[in-house]
N, C-alpha and C positions, 0 to 999 in steps of 0.2 A: 503493499499500500504506500510506504514511504517513497520507494523508488518510484512509482507511477507519479506521486504527487511533485516530486523533484522534476521528472520528464514533462509533465504537463505545464509547470511553471516556466520551464526552458522554451516549450513549444508557444506558450502565451507570450512570453517576452520577444521570441523571434517573430511571431505574427504581429505584435504590436510594431515592431520596427518596420515591418513590411507595410503595415497600414500607414505609418507616419512617412515613409518615404513615398508611398504611392500618392499621398495628399500634399506633398510638397508644392505643386503648382498652386492648390487653392490656398496654401498659407501664404504665398506671396501675393495673392490677390486680396488678402485681409490687412495686414499690417507688420510691421516690425518685431513688435513683441510676439505675435504668434510665430512669425518665422523663426525668430530667436529661440522660442520654446521648443519648438519642432527640433531645430539643430541640436540644441543642448540636450534634449531628452533621447534624441537618436544616439548621442554620443555617450550619455550615462548608461544606456541599456548595453551598448557595444562594450564599453569598458567593464562593466559588471559581467558579461558574458565571457569576456577574454579571462578575468581573474577567476571565476568560479569554475570555468572549464578548463582552467590552466592552458590557455592558447595565446598566452602573451608573445609566444615567440612569432605570431601572426604579423607583428609589427616588426620583426627583425629582418628588415630589408633596406636596401640603400635608399629607396625613396623616402621612407619614413625618417631616416636619418638626415637627408637632405633637407625634408621639410623642417627638422629640428634646427639645423644650421640657418634656415631661413627665418625662422621664428626668433632665434638667438640675434641674428642681425637687427630685428626690429626692437627687441628688448635692450640691446646695446644703444641702439638709436635714441630710445627714450630717456636714458641717462644723460644725453647730450642735448635733449630738445630745450626749447625755450619755455615750454610750460609742461612740466613732468606729469603732473596730475592729468592732463589730457592725453599726452602719447601712452603712458604706461598703461591705461585702462584698453585703450584701443590695441596697443600691442600685446597685452595679456590675452585680450578677446580673440586673436588671429587663432590659438590654438584650437578653438572649436572647430574650425574648418580643416584642420588637419586629420582629426579623429572623424569628421564627417565625411571626408573622401574614403577612409579605409572602412568606415562603418557601411557605406553604401555598397562597395564592393563586396564585404563580407556577407550581408544579408541578402543582397540580389543574388550573389552567386550560390546561396545555399540551396540544399536539396536538388542538386544539378539543375541550376537555374530554372527551376520550377515557376518562380514568381517574376521571373524577368519579363517575360512577353507581357503578362497581366499588367505589370506596372506601367509598361510604356503603351499599353492599350489605354490605361486610365488617363495617362498624361495627354496622349493623343486627342481623347474624348474632352478633357478639358481645354485643350489648344482649340478645337473645334468650335466649343460654346463660346470662347473668347473671341473667336473670329466671327461668329453670327452676331453676337452682342455688339462688336465694333461696327459691323455694317448696318445694324439695327440703329445705332446712334447716329452714324453719318446720315441715314436716310430720315429719320424723325427728330434728331437734333437732342436726344436723350436716350440713354441705353434702357436695358430691359428692367433694370431696377430703378428706373426714373433718374439717374444721375446724369448731370450735364456740366460742361465746364464753359466758362465765359470767354476762352481765347478761341478766335476764328482760325479755322484751319486744323484744329487739333482734336483729338478723340482721346479719352481716357478710359472708357470702358468701366469695368468693375473697380477700377481703383479711384473713381470719383475726381476729386480735384487734384489728384497726384499725377501730373503729366509724365508718366514713365511707363506706360503699358507697351511702348516700343521696345524697351529692354526686355519684358517677359516675352514677346513675340520673337524677337532676336534670339532669345535663348532656347526656345522650344520648336522653332520652325523646322529644322532639319531633323530633329527626333521624330517629329510627327510625320514629315513626308516619308522618311525611311521606314517607319513602322507600317504605313499604307503600302508603299512599294513592295517592301517584303512579303506582306500578306497577298497581294493581289499580282505582283509581278506584270503590271499592265503601265506600260510607258504613255499611254494616252491620258490615263487617269492622273499620272503623275505630273504630266504637262499641265493638265487642267487644273489640278490642286495649287501648282506652283503660280499659274496665273491669278488664282484667286487670292492666294496667301500675299502675293507681292502687291497686288492692288490693295489689299487690306493694309498691308505695311505702309504703303504710299499714303493712303487716307489716313492713318494715324497722325502724320505729319510731323515726326521725329526724323529730322533729315539725316543725322548721323546713322541712326540704328538702319534706316532705309537703305544708306549706301553700304553699309556693313552686310545688310542682308542680300543686296543685289550681288555683292563680291562673292559670299559663300554660295549662293545658289548657282552662279556662273560656274564656279569651281566644282561644285557637286555635280551639275549636268555634265561636266566634261567626263568626271571618273565614272558615272553611271552608264553614259551613252557615247563612249569613246568612237565608236565606228561611225557614228552620224554627226561629225563635227559640223557639216553644211547646215543640217537640219537644226542644231542647236543654235547657230549664229542666226538663221532666219527667224526661229522662234524668240530669241532674245531681241532681235530688231523689232519684231511685231509687238513684242511687249513693252519695250520702250516707246515705241510709236504711240501705242494706246496710252502710256502714262503722259508723254508730251501732250496729247490731245486733251487729257484730263486737266494738266497745268493751263492749257490754253483757254479752256471753257469754264474753268472752276476758279472764281474770284480768289477764294481764299488760299487754294493751292498755289495758283499764280503769284500771289504775294509771298509765301513761304519758300517755294521752290525756285521761282524765275526771279523775282524782283529782289529777294534778300540773298540769295545763294549764286545763281548762273549768271545773272546780268552784272553784278559787281566784278565778277572774275573776267567776263568778256569786256568790260569797260576799261578795268584797271590793267588787264593783261598779266598782272601779277598776283599771285595768291597772297603773298606777303602784305601788300599794298591792301587788298580786300580785307585781311585781318584787322587793319587799322580803323574799318568801318564796321567792325563787328564787336559785340559785347564779349564773345569768346577771345578774341584777340587782345582785349584789356585784361582779361584773367590770365591769358597765356604770358603777357608782357610782366605782370606782377609775379607770377611764378619764376620766370627768369631773373628778375631783379632779386627774389628772395633767395634762389640758388646761388646767385653772386655774392650774395652777403653771408651765405651759410653753405659753402661748397661742399663740405666734407660730410657732415651729418643732417644737413637741411634744418629746418625750424622744428622739425618734430611732427609726428602723426597728430592729425586734427588741429593743428596751429596755424595753417595757411589762412584760416577764417580770422584770425585775430591780427596776424602780420601783415596781411595783404591791405589792411586799412590805413596803415601808417602812411604819412605824408611823403615819405622818401620814395614810394613806388608811384607816385603821380608821374604819369607821362602823357601829356596833352597831344603827342601824335595820334593817340588813340581816342577816337570820337567817345567811346564810353568809358573813359578813364575814372570816371566818378563811381562807377557801378563796379570797378575792378574787384572790390572786397565781396567775397561769397563763401560758402563752406569748403569749397576746394575748387581746383582749377579748371575742372570739367575736361581734363584730358589726361590720361593715365601717365604718360612719360613725364609731362610737367608736374603731376601730383608726386610722383616718386622722387624726382630731382628736388623739388622745393621743399618736401616733408622729410624726405630721408637722405638727401644728399648723395654723392656719389657712391658712398659706402653702401647704402641701401639700395641705390638704383642699380648698381652692378651686381648686388647679390640677387636681385630678382632677374635681371636678365641673364646671368649665367644660368640661375636656376631654370628658367623657362626656355632659354635658347638650347641647352643640353637636352631638356625634357622633350622638346618638339623635334630637335633633330633625331633622337634615338626612336620616337615613336613613327616619324614620317619614314624611316626605314622598315619599321615594323609594318607599316601600312602599305608599303609596296609589296611586301611579301604576301600579307593576309587579306588585303583588299575589303576588310569589313567596313560596311558603310556607317554603321554607329560610331566605330573607331574613327573614322574619317570626319564624322560630323563634329566630334569633340575637338579634334586638332583643328578644325576650319573656324570654330568658335574661339578657342584660345588664341590662335593665330591673329584673327581679325581683332581680337579685344585689344591687341597692342599695335594695331595700325597707327602711324604717327599723325599728328595734327588734327584728326577727326575727333570732335568732341566726345566725351564719354561721361558716365556717372562715376562716382568716386569708387575706386578699387577696393576699399575697405568698409564701405557701408553695408548694412544688412542685406537690402534687396539686391543690389548689384553683385555683392560678393556671393551669396546664396546661388544665384543663378550661374556665376562663373564657375563655382566649385561643382555644381550639379554636373555641368558640362565636361569639366575635368575628370571627374568620377567616371564619366561615360568612357573616356578614352582608357582609363585603368580597367573598367569592366570588360571591356572587348579587345584589350590588347593581345591576349592570348588566343582569341578565336581564329580558326582557320577556315 
């Protein structure tokens, strides 16, 4: 009876972890407190499981030790930061994502991957519901829960006034497409869904995430349908023709994509000059100024928000210099350089550079599409100059590490 009770508890804990992992996309649509609750609970169950079942050796691998070194770099950085209290809390909090990555791989791989397809099925269903909700919002001006936002040309969906649903869309679009493609093996269906999803991403109005989605979809199509490069080029041309038509006939889209993005580049002929007329340019300039003042360790995690407001970072060459102060520089490279300096920046670049290089070699051999999707997401997350959310905030970080976990989950599949 006692043995059965212990086994039942183990099964219940494992099943609870599977449920929590399955519900991760929904947690992202609710709020940071719920997301953190899910991540931390998954971590706790995972660590309890390893200790109770004497499986601590599961963490005895090169990636885990590399993660610990990366975490150590953030802790060291905190001691040299301008505001220790801000930095140390964020640096300590980073450890939750280390265990999160290994927990996802541990539980989703359990029982000979019995739950894997079920989890991806549920994630895909949630992604489809988000898509339908966004299209509903575009047509009616409010979403299926009655949420609406006041910014023309933007959709927020289930996130209400938080305009970051594009990050969610970017994080789950390839996973959903691959699940459908693997299930039906139908290229026509795949192209149809890409069209719908790409148009939805455009309608969301988040320019940077839309560009990243275009980038990963083009690369994805190349790997899925290598034999028909001409067909892919024709398809891409038709899709972008449709999008340019939407830009031309939709006033809000025209303002966001043409007047604010394409036209300044055409007129100025230089991207650097265009940045001077952009709010993001003011953020980037402040980040560069902070990096120059604190080149080795930066100003410290979560300290850009305070440092960027100082008068010494005023640069009137940038039209929006008065709004340079914000929570983070809105660009991952500038965030790392300004807040962690060369010490932290090189730690991250070496870690991810080596990791991607290794997994690209694996991808060439195994050709697993899920593995590819994770690589494409991580790679495009580090594209320079394109605006991005903070690498360390709960919403963006959870999406990032979910996709990183997907790489780990499928790197051994052949």
